[in-house]
C-alpha positions, 0 to 999 in steps of 0.5 A, spaced: 664 337 670 661 338 677 663 335 683 660 336 690 663 338 697 668 335 702 672 337 708 677 340 711 683 335 715 680 330 710 686 326 706 683 324 700 679 327 694 676 334 695 669 334 692 668 341 689 660 343 689 658 346 683 653 350 687 653 357 684 653 360 678 660 363 680 663 357 681 660 353 675 661 358 670 668 358 671 670 351 672 671 347 666 675 353 663 679 355 668 681 347 670 682 346 662 687 352 662 691 349 668 691 343 665 695 346 658 702 348 659 705 353 655 712 352 658 715 349 664 715 353 670 721 353 675 720 348 681 720 353 686 714 356 684 711 350 686 714 350 693 711 353 700 713 360 701 717 360 694 717 367 691 716 365 684 709 363 686 707 369 690 700 372 689 696 377 693 689 377 691 685 382 695 683 387 690 679 387 683 680 380 680 676 378 673 674 372 671 679 371 666 685 372 672 682 367 676 682 362 671 689 362 669 692 362 677 694 355 676 698 355 670 705 355 673 703 349 678 700 345 672 706 347 667 711 346 673 708 338 673 713 337 667 719 337 670 722 330 672 715 327 670 715 319 668 710 320 663 714 326 659 713 322 653 706 323 652 706 331 653 704 333 646 701 339 643 694 341 643 693 345 636 689 350 634 684 350 629 687 356 625 695 354 627 699 355 632 697 351 639 693 352 646 699 349 650 701 342 651 698 336 655 699 330 658 695 325 653 691 319 656 690 316 648 698 317 647 698 311 652 695 306 647 692 303 653 685 300 651 683 299 658 683 307 659 677 307 654 673 303 659 674 307 665 668 312 668 670 319 666 671 321 673 677 316 674 680 319 667 680 325 671 684 322 677 688 318 672 690 325 668 692 328 675 696 322 676 700 322 670 701 330 670 704 329 677 708 323 676 715 324 679 717 317 681 717 319 688 711 322 691 707 319 685 709 313 682 708 309 675 705 304 680 700 309 682 698 310 675 698 303 673 693 302 679 688 307 676 689 304 669 687 298 672 681 301 675 676 295 674 681 290 678 684 294 683 678 298 685 674 292 689 681 291 693 681 298 696 687 300 693 690 307 696 693 312 691 695 319 691 692 325 689 694 332 688 689 337 688 690 343 683 685 348 687 681 349 693 675 353 694 672 354 701 667 359 705 668 363 711 665 359 716 670 353 714 675 359 712 676 362 718 678 356 722 683 354 717 686 361 716 686 361 724 690 354 724 695 357 718 696 363 723 697 358 729 702 354 725 706 360 723 707 361 730 709 354 731 714 354 726 717 359 730 717 355 736 721 349 732 726 354 730 724 355 723 721 360 718 714 361 719 713 364 712 713 357 710 706 356 712 702 358 706 697 355 701 702 351 696 695 351 691 690 357 689 685 358 695 679 362 694 675 363 700 668 366 699 665 370 705 657 367 704 655 364 711 655 370 715 649 374 713 643 372 717 635 373 716 635 379 721 631 384 716 625 381 712 619 383 709 623 390 707 625 394 701 631 396 705 633 388 708 639 387 703 643 393 706 640 392 713 642 385 713 649 387 711 650 392 715 648 388 722 653 383 718 659 387 718 657 390 725 657 383 728 663 380 724 667 386 723 673 382 727 673 376 723 672 380 717 678 383 719 682 377 720 680 374 714 682 381 710 689 380 714 689 373 711 689 375 704 695 380 705 698 375 709 698 369 705 700 368 698 696 364 693 689 366 697 683 370 694 678 372 698 671 374 695 668 379 700 661 379 703 655 380 699 658 377 693 654 371 692 655 363 694 660 358 693 657 354 699 660 348 701 668 348 699 673 346 704 680 347 705 685 341 706 691 343 710 695 338 707 696 342 701 701 346 705 706 341 705 709 338 698 705 331 700 700 328 695 693 326 699 692 319 700 685 316 698 682 309 697 681 308 689 674 309 689 668 304 686 663 308 681 656 308 681 654 309 674 647 313 674 643 312 667 638 318 666 633 317 660 627 321 658 625 328 660 622 331 666 614 332 666 611 338 666 611 341 672 616 337 675 623 341 678 630 340 678 629 340 686 624 334 685 629 330 681 635 332 686 631 329 692 629 323 688 636 322 686 638 323 694 632 318 696 635 312 691 642 313 692 642 313 700 637 307 699 643 304 694 649 306 699 654 310 695 658 312 701 665 313 699 664 312 692 663 317 686 657 317 682 657 318 675 651 320 671 650 319 664 645 317 659 640 320 653 637 324 659 642 328 659 641 332 653 635 335 656 638 336 663 640 343 664 647 345 667 644 348 673 640 342 674 646 337 674 649 342 679 643 342 684 644 334 684 652 334 685 651 339 690 647 334 694 652 329 694 654 330 702 646 328 703 646 322 699 653 320 701 658 320 695 665 323 695 662 326 689 656 327 684 660 328 677 657 330 670 662 329 664 663 335 660 658 335 654 655 340 649 650 342 655 656 344 659 659 348 653 652 352 652 653 354 659 659 357 659 657 361 653 651 363 657 655 365 663 660 370 659 666 365 656 669 368 650 668 363 644 675 362 643 676 359 651 670 355 650 673 352 644 679 351 647 676 347 653 672 342 648 678 341 644 682 339 650 677 334 653 676 331 646 683 330 645 684 327 652 678 322 651 674 327 657 668 330 653 662 326 652 658 327 645 651 324 645 651 325 638 656 319 637 656 312 639 658 311 646 664 306 648 661 302 653 664 304 660 665 299 666 662 301 673 662 298 679 654 298 680 649 301 676 642 305 677 637 308 672 632 313 672 627 315 667 626 323 668 619 322 666 618 318 673 620 323 677 614 327 681 613 333 685 616 332 692 619 335 698 624 331 703 623 332 711 621 333 716 628 331 719 633 329 714 634 331 707 633 323 704 626 322 707 623 324 700 615 325 700 611 325 694 607 331 694 601 327 693 602 324 699 605 330 703 598 331 708 598 323 710 606 323 711 605 329 715 599 326 720 604 320 721 609 323 723 606 328 728 603 322 731 609 317 731 613 317 737 620 317 732 616 323 729 613 328 734 609 324 738 603 328 739 597 325 742 591 324 736 587 329 741 591 334 741 593 334 733 588 339 731 589 344 737 589 352 735 593 357 738 590 364 737 595 370 739 596 377 737 601 379 732 602 386 732 595 388 734 592 383 728 589 376 730 593 370 728 592 363 729 597 357 729 597 349 729 601 343 729 604 344 721 603 351 721 609 355 717 613 360 721 619 360 716 619 360 709 625 361 705 628 361 698 635 361 701 642 359 697 645 353 695 644 351 688 637 352 688 637 359 688 642 360 682 638 355 678 634 360 673 628 355 672 626 354 679 628 361 681 624 364 675 618 359 677 618 361 684 617 369 681 611 366 676 608 363 682 608 369 686 605 373 680 599 368 679 598 369 687 598 376 687 593 376 681 589 372 684 589 376 690 592 371 695 597 373 701 602 370 705 601 370 713 604 376 716 607 372 721 611 367 717 618 369 716 619 370 709 626 371 705 629 371 698 637 370 699 639 368 692 646 365 691 648 370 686 647 377 684 645 375 677 639 372 680 637 379 682 638 382 675 634 377 672 628 377 677 628 385 675 629 384 668 623 379 668 618 384 672 617 378 677 621 381 683 615 386 684 610 380 686 615 377 690 616 383 694 608 384 695 608 377 698 614 378 703 620 375 699 624 381 699 631 380 697 635 380 704 642 378 702 646 373 698 649 368 702 647 361 706 642 364 711 637 359 713 640 353 710 645 354 715 642 356 721 642 363 720 634 364 720 635 370 725 630 370 731 622 369 730 618 374 732 617 374 740 609 373 739 610 367 734 616 364 738 612 365 745 605 362 741 610 356 739 614 354 746 608 356 751 603 351 747 609 346 744 607 347 737 610 343 732 611 349 728 614 348 720 619 351 716 619 350 708 626 352 705 629 351 698 636 349 701 639 342 702 639 340 709 634 340 715 637 336 720 634 337 727 635 343 730 639 346 724 634 351 721 631 354 728 631 351 735 623 352 736 622 349 729 621 342 729 619 340 722 623 342 716 622 340 709 626 341 703 622 343 697 623 347 690 623 355 690 616 354 687 614 350 692 616 354 698 612 359 695 606 355 695 606 352 702 607 360 704 601 361 701 598 355 704 601 357 711 601 350 713 604 343 711 598 340 713 595 340 706 593 336 700 595 340 694 591 336 689 584 336 693 584 342 698 585 350 696 591 354 698 586 360 699 581 364 697 582 369 691 579 377 691 573 374 688 572 370 694 573 363 690 577 357 692 584 358 689 588 351 688 595 349 687 594 348 679 591 355 679 598 358 680 603 353 678 607 355 672 608 350 666 615 349 663 613 352 657 612 359 661 618 358 665 623 357 659 620 363 655 621 367 661 628 364 662 630 365 654 628 373 655 631 375 662 637 370 663 643 374 659 650 373 658 652 380 660 649 379 666 654 374 668 660 378 666 658 384 669 657 381 676 663 377 676 668 381 673 667 386 679 666 380 684 672 381 688 672 389 688 668 389 695 664 394 698 665 400 702 665 397 708 669 391 706 674 396 703 675 400 710 677 395 714 684 396 717 688 390 718 695 389 720 701 388 715 705 382 719 706 375 717 704 373 723 698 374 727 697 379 733 693 375 737 688 378 742 687 374 748 680 378 749 677 376 743 671 372 743 671 371 735 679 369 734 683 365 739 690 362 738 688 354 738 691 350 743 693 345 738 700 346 738 702 349 745 706 343 746 709 341 740 716 337 740 720 336 734 719 329 734 712 325 733 709 323 740 707 316 737 701 312 738 697 312 744 693 307 748 686 309 751 686 307 759 680 306 763 676 312 760 669 314 761 664 314 756 662 321 755 656 320 751 652 313 748 648 315 742 644 310 737 644 311 730 644 317 725 648 322 729 649 328 724 655 333 724 649 338 726 649 334 732 656 334 734 659 341 731 656 347 734 651 350 729 646 356 729 644 361 735 648 360 742 643 360 748 645 365 753 644 359 758 649 354 755 656 354 756 658 358 751 653 363 752 655 363 759 663 364 757 660 370 752 656 373 758 662 373 762 666 377 757 661 382 757 658 380 750 650 381 750 646 376 747 644 380 742 651 380 740 652 373 741 651 372 733 652 364 731 656 358 733 659 358 725 661 365 726 665 364 732 669 358 729 675 362 729 675 362 737 676 354 740 674 356 747 666 358 744 667 352 739 669 347 745 663 349 749 658 348 743 661 341 742 655 336 742 651 342 744 645 341 739 638 341 743 635 335 739 641 330 741 639 324 744 644 321 749 642 314 751 646 316 758 640 320 760 634 315 759 630 318 753 631 326 755 634 330 749 639 336 749 646 338 750 647 334 757 650 328 759 651 324 766 658 325 770 659 317 771 663 318 778 658 323 781 652 321 778 650 328 776 647 331 770 651 336 767 653 340 760 657 335 756 662 341 756 662 341 764 662 334 764 668 333 759 672 338 763 671 335 770 673 329 767 680 332 765 681 336 771 681 329 774 685 326 769 681 321 766 680 320 758 674 319 755 671 315 749 664 316 745 659 310 744 655 310 737 651 306 732 651 307 725 652 313 720 656 316 726 658 323 723 653 323 717 651 330 714 655 336 712 663 335 713 665 340 719 672 340 722 669 342 729 665 336 729 673 332 730 676 338 733 670 339 738 671 332 741 678 333 741 678 338 745 673 336 750 678 330 751 675 324 747 680 319 745 676 314 741 669 314 738 667 307 737 661 306 733 657 301 728 659 305 722 662 312 720 660 317 715 667 317 710 669 324 711 668 324 718 672 318 720 678 321 716 677 328 720 677 324 727 684 321 725 686 328 722 685 330 729 688 324 733 682 321 735 681 313 734 675 311 730 673 304 732 668 300 729 664 294 732 664 287 728 659 286 724 652 284 728 655 287 734 654 294 737 653 297 744 647 294 746 648 287 743 654 287 748 651 289 754 655 295 754 651 301 758 656 306 757 657 306 765 664 302 764 671 304 764 674 302 757 681 300 755 684 300 748 691 298 748 695 300 741 703 298 740 707 304 742 711 304 735 707 305 729 710 300 725 707 295 729 700 298 727 696 296 720 691 300 717 684 296 719 687 291 724 683 288 729 683 292 736 682 289 743 677 293 748 677 291 755 672 294 760 672 294 767 666 290 768 669 284 765 666 284 758 671 285 752 670 285 745 674 286 738 673 292 734 676 294 727 681 300 727 678 305 722 685 308 720 684 306 713 691 308 710 698 308 711 698 316 710 692 316 716 697 312 720 702 317 719 697 323 721 695 319 727 703 317 729 704 325 729 698 326 733 694 329 727 695 332 720 697 339 722 703 336 726 705 332 721 705 338 716 709 342 721 714 336 722 715 334 715 716 342 713 722 342 718 725 336 716 725 338 709 729 344 711 734 340 715 735 336 709 
């Protein structure tokens, strides 16, 4: 099974992205072992801080140990279970049993056979955790009756079994946990109660930057720089691995898990609330044509699903085309679910999955157990058998033979462009006002400059970054070996990559380095400048490092629309690099091709990429490998022992990690002078009782936006400019610009992050009348200020603020700071045409009110300029508020309008009543102790 990413603070199903060999190879086996219950475990093992559940995981831990960490939790679910009568034995073929499991067929309900496989997983979880209180038989019935209940947006509880996250989200999550321990002490209770109640794996993969490139020593040099910059936060993470139970930290340099997010509500014994989702059935048929990659497929699927509309839905893939779709390709599709907007992209386990488990080193016995359990529980799909018709909320179909090579960009991951149309599309974007607005007479200008003594030239569309960067693409053997074959053919023909293009190779797994070496292809990648620079999410998450000074000067002085081509999954404005305005997502082989061409302004079908050593033109078709060539190399170079050896030692770390010294205390000793780790103010004035709902009175509009404001616009990301509020804050504390690091690396410091909120240099605030950048108008004075400075002036003067927005507010990757930041700026409500599902929920989790304009209305149609003052009246008693009710908004200009309150469930309403999800968790823990 493959699940895609979600968010911290999100009170609903978390999407687990299959974005690396590390995660995909162990998930099906680990999940199955947790679902089998050899014997009931004591209930105390499932409680917060209970000694029976303690496990400190910071040393060497092998994959099999990881796979079994949840056994006690799942076994304990049998205590007082309403469905004990369907707890049956799973027999081994040669006698004995694997364990016991809750059997869906034993319910003898024909409705289950029509359920999508993804809903069956929700059903099994509900049955296994049904205690008649937190999860009731009525909840189970809602899921079984999914065909009738899903259209009604009914609410169900869900208990996750495991959480995966990376360091950018992991650091603030552990900062929250540490501060919650202090808050527990303030409330007179035991700080030790604050612990993850289910296994948490944190992979440090978001810290390495592409500083040193085109060097044989790049890997070691970048790791040293990574530790120099991040020693303080790494030490904090290592403290967390010893201070908190049930937490595994995978050290830097080990590989990626990509975008897995911790939800703080798991600290409590409350299930997460979610709306029972619709499921889009996406049928795949046929086979990919020669020369078409998994990345081409995923960009096509993303485009189709974005157009169809899948926000808040599951997408389940099925059909005869699955026979030809490798697990790595499926993982690439699932990993893009934030980009196409779904809660998750789901591939039911089949024979291809079992084959991948074997490839990645799972024992035959373990694979047999996985298959036996899933078959017995009707959760395995066998395309060799007649398929029972399943019900879906809506249906889509794609013939894989219709997929053609493509890229996405230049500003959004769902803006797919067929490769054959790329030159024409680029030219259209270059001149169009919603693109880059370059006048026709300036579109062909050339800028000549000196690059380390060599003559160089760039134009609009010239590449300055070419990155084979992480995400699932760089854990996918077919596309990685494909890139290596492109490099081999190019080198043999005598092609080179312009030296001023910043080239990098940052795979998602150490296994990739092994099979590139075994295949003999790494030397060709090195020859073209794609040396291995690290294992992490480098360029895709803004960790591109600096451009060469000469290149940066040529771009900025001449207003060049420079380009980046990367094999990541996000390319929102300002994300890849502040100076690179055009960013395209492409497969690793296409990244190589564009790097060789040196520009995106090229028609690969008719124009040569360059000249070979014989002086003849070399075309795209001359360097592009066939599927057969790729398959032949993959067959001989990708071996099970590579996976086993890499991941058996996954947590052993390296000397730099192992030498970190950390305090041996269960409460963190905050350093007030730290610019990386700072005690957040969320619990500064916490009281034993909830504050209740809060109205918004005479608030000013801090920002007024149009459509498609993403979390990249809202949440601090990328480098920190020295003239920004965050940069000035660091300079005042003695931090030099070379040591600023990135916003992502400083997510553990609220003072930096608040200053970086809404600091994207490409953000369009309509209060500025067309000017882009991180500033706004302070309405009372009319001054143009940085957003942070304006927000602090409003707060100092005792004024509340709101944000006006258009459609899809908060789209893109889910980030906790996209909700935490506005809350710290004093934003009390966001009024938008529509919200991205996860971000809306995150706002509620931080106590910010999300409101939607009525259909057909928006700020412009209502004549709202953003200069008004806004009052939003809510009842003072939470019992008088209903999820989704109408709310009246009144302005001081005399205009009033009705909005829909986007607090969607009773559980979210409870969070809002407490001032946020973390406060809700704390008070419930104290209440439990009192009872």
